[in-house]
C-alpha positions as CSV (number, residue, x, y, z in Angstrom):
1,M,0.0,0.0,0.0
2,I,1.2,3.5,-0.9
3,N,0.6,6.4,1.5
4,I,1.1,10.0,0.6
5,V,2.0,12.2,3.6
6,Q,3.5,15.6,4.1
7,A,7.2,15.5,4.9
8,G,8.5,16.7,8.2
9,A,11.9,16.9,10.0
10,A,11.8,13.1,10.4
11,H,11.7,12.6,6.7
12,I,14.7,14.8,5.7
13,D,17.3,12.0,5.2
14,D,15.0,9.9,3.1
15,V,13.7,12.8,1.0
16,A,17.3,14.0,0.5
17,R,18.2,10.6,-0.9
18,L,15.4,10.9,-3.4
19,F,16.2,14.5,-4.1
20,D,19.8,13.6,-4.8
21,L,18.5,11.0,-7.4
22,Y,16.2,13.6,-8.8
23,R,19.1,16.0,-9.4
24,Q,21.2,13.2,-11.0
25,F,18.2,12.6,-13.3
26,Y,18.8,16.2,-14.5
27,D,22.6,15.6,-15.0
28,C,23.8,17.1,-11.7
29,E,26.6,15.4,-9.8
30,A,25.6,13.2,-6.8
31,D,25.9,15.3,-3.7
32,L,23.9,13.8,-0.7
33,D,25.2,16.5,1.7
34,L,23.9,19.3,-0.5
35,A,20.6,17.4,-0.9
36,K,20.3,17.0,2.9
37,R,21.1,20.7,3.5
38,F,18.7,21.9,0.8
39,I,15.8,19.7,1.9
40,G,16.5,20.4,5.6
41,E,16.4,24.2,5.0
42,R,13.2,24.0,3.0
43,I,11.4,22.0,5.7
44,G,13.0,23.8,8.6
45,N,12.2,27.2,7.2
46,Q,8.8,26.2,6.0
47,E,9.6,27.5,2.6
48,S,8.1,24.6,0.6
49,T,5.7,21.9,1.1
50,I,6.9,18.4,0.3
51,F,4.7,15.3,0.0
52,V,6.2,11.8,0.0
53,A,5.0,8.4,-1.1
54,E,5.6,5.8,1.5
55,Q,5.6,2.1,0.8
56,G,6.1,0.3,4.1
57,D,9.1,1.9,5.7
58,E,10.5,3.2,2.4
59,L,10.0,6.5,0.6
60,I,9.6,5.9,-3.1
61,G,8.7,9.4,-4.4
62,F,8.2,13.0,-3.6
63,T,6.9,16.3,-4.9
64,Q,7.8,19.8,-3.8
65,L,5.7,22.9,-4.0
66,Y,6.6,26.5,-3.5
67,P,4.0,29.1,-2.7
68,S,3.8,32.1,-5.0
69,F,1.4,34.6,-6.5
70,C,0.3,35.6,-10.0
71,S,0.1,39.5,-10.1
72,V,-1.7,39.6,-13.4
73,D,-4.6,37.4,-12.2
74,A,-4.2,38.6,-8.6
75,I,-4.3,35.1,-7.2
76,K,-2.3,32.8,-5.0
77,I,-0.5,30.0,-6.9
78,F,1.9,27.1,-6.2
79,I,4.9,26.2,-8.3
80,L,5.3,22.5,-8.5
81,Y,9.0,22.4,-9.0
82,D,10.0,18.8,-8.2
83,L,8.4,15.4,-8.9
84,Y,10.4,12.3,-8.6
85,V,9.5,8.6,-8.2
86,D,12.2,6.0,-7.6
87,A,12.6,3.6,-10.5
88,G,11.0,0.8,-8.5
89,G,7.8,2.8,-8.0
90,R,7.2,3.9,-11.5
91,Q,4.3,2.6,-13.5
92,A,2.4,2.1,-10.2
93,G,0.5,5.4,-10.1
94,V,2.8,6.9,-7.5
95,G,3.4,10.1,-9.5
96,E,-0.3,10.5,-10.0
97,K,-1.0,10.1,-6.3
98,L,1.7,12.7,-5.4
99,M,0.3,15.1,-8.0
100,N,-3.3,14.7,-6.8
101,R,-2.2,15.3,-3.1
102,A,-0.3,18.4,-4.3
103,S,-3.4,19.8,-6.0
104,D,-5.7,19.0,-3.0
105,Y,-3.2,20.8,-0.8
106,A,-3.0,23.8,-3.1
107,R,-6.8,24.1,-3.1
108,S,-7.0,23.8,0.7
109,Q,-4.5,26.7,0.9
110,G,-6.7,28.9,-1.3
111,A,-4.5,28.7,-4.4
112,K,-6.2,29.0,-7.8
113,R,-3.5,27.4,-9.9
114,I,-0.4,25.2,-9.9
115,D,2.3,26.0,-12.5
116,L,5.1,23.7,-13.5
117,L,7.8,23.4,-16.1
118,T,9.2,20.2,-17.5
119,A,11.9,19.2,-20.0
120,F,10.8,18.9,-23.6
121,D,12.0,15.2,-23.6
122,N,10.1,14.3,-20.4
123,K,7.4,12.5,-22.3
124,P,6.2,10.3,-19.4
125,G,5.8,13.5,-17.2
126,Q,4.0,15.3,-19.9
127,R,1.5,12.4,-20.4
128,L,0.9,12.4,-16.6
129,Y,0.4,16.2,-16.4
130,E,-2.0,16.2,-19.4
131,K,-3.9,13.2,-18.0
132,L,-4.4,15.2,-14.8
133,G,-5.8,18.2,-16.7
134,Y,-2.6,20.4,-16.8
135,E,-2.5,22.5,-20.1
136,K,0.5,23.6,-22.0
137,T,0.8,27.4,-21.8
138,N,4.2,28.0,-23.5
139,Q,2.6,29.5,-26.6
140,D,2.3,33.0,-25.2
141,F,5.5,33.5,-23.1
142,H,9.2,32.8,-23.3
143,S,11.0,31.4,-20.3
144,Y,14.1,33.4,-19.1
145,S,16.5,32.9,-16.3
146,L,19.3,35.0,-14.8
147,T,22.0,33.2,-12.8
148,L,23.1,35.4,-9.9
C-alpha cells in the first residue's frame, strides 16, 4: 500500500536521498550532503511543502511545492518544482497520487493554480500532467532565467 504524507523533519534524510537521485536525473553530480542541507532548509524554514510516497518503511517518491502569486490574475498559486518517483515505484500510479495530493493541498490553501515546467524530452511526465488536466501554456510566453 502506498501512503502520501506531508514530509517533516523526520523525513529529511529519506527525502534527501530521493532529491539527490532527482538531481542526478537532471545531470547534476551526486551530492547527498547538498541534498540534505537543501531539503532540511526548505522543511526547517517552512519555505516549501513536500509530499512523500511511503511504501512500508521506504519512501519511493516526492513532490515539492513553493507558494507564490500571480500578479496579473491577482491570485495565490503554487509552483510544482519537483516530482520524482524512484525507479522501483514507476508505473504504479505513485506520480499521479503525489500530483493529486499536491493539487488537493493547493486548493486547501486557497490557491487558484499550480504551475510547473518540464523538460521537452520528459514525455512520461507530460503524459501524466495532461492526464491530470494540466494544459501547456508556453505559446504566449518565453521562459528566461538569470543566474546570480
